[in-house]
C-alpha positions in Angstrom: 121.1 108.6 81.9 121.4 106.0 84.6 119.0 103.1 85.0 116.9 104.8 87.7 116.2 107.8 85.4 115.5 105.4 82.5 112.9 103.6 84.7 111.3 106.9 85.6 111.1 107.9 82.0 109.4 104.6 81.2 107.0 105.2 84.0 106.1 108.6 82.7 105.3 107.2 79.2 103.6 104.0 80.5 100.0 103.2 79.5 97.8 103.3 81.3 99.0 106.4 83.1 100.5 105.6 86.5 99.6 107.4 89.7 102.5 106.2 91.9 105.6 108.0 90.4 107.3 110.1 93.2 107.7 113.7 92.2 111.3 113.8 93.4 112.1 111.1 90.7 110.4 113.2 88.0 112.5 116.3 89.1 115.7 114.1 89.1 114.8 112.9 85.5 114.5 116.6 84.4 118.0 117.3 85.7 119.4 114.1 84.2 118.3 115.0 80.7 119.7 118.5 81.0 116.6 120.6 81.8 116.9 123.8 83.7 114.8 123.5 86.8 114.1 126.6 89.0 111.8 127.3 91.9 108.7 129.4 91.4 106.3 130.7 94.0 104.8 128.3 96.4 104.9 124.8 95.1 105.6 125.8 91.5 108.6 124.4 89.6 109.7 126.0 86.3 111.3 123.6 83.8 113.0 124.5 80.5 114.3 122.0 78.0 115.3 122.4 74.3 113.4 125.8 74.1 110.2 124.4 75.7 109.1 125.9 79.0 106.6 124.5 81.5 105.5 125.1 85.0 104.5 122.2 87.3 103.2 122.1 90.8 104.8 119.9 93.4 102.3 117.5 94.8 101.5 118.0 98.5 101.0 116.6 101.0 101.4 113.4 99.1 104.7 112.6 97.4 103.4 110.9 94.3 102.5 112.7 91.1 98.9 112.4 90.1 97.8 111.1 86.7 96.9 114.6 85.4 100.3 116.0 86.3 102.0 113.0 84.8 100.2 113.5 81.5 101.4 117.1 81.6 105.0 115.9 82.2 104.6 113.5 79.3 103.4 116.2 77.0 106.2 118.5 78.0 108.8 115.8 77.3 107.3 115.0 73.9 107.3 118.7 72.9 111.0 118.9 74.0 111.9 115.9 71.9 112.3 113.3 74.6 110.7 109.9 74.2 110.9 106.6 76.1 
């Protein structure tokens, strides 16, 4: 994992929850840690990692991930065995 992905992972697990993490960086993190990412309908993104599946919605029109979605990403990563 390169430094940029490490910083994104740290941002996902930061307390208090941040509201300025760009979604494209979260998707890049998923790919960097070996997750399968596929397109769903509309703005949905399906992610599978270590037998754990999740569906996220790309934020629009803004580019940043909101706090609720970031909490869901954090929960997904923890369930898949990924920690900061």
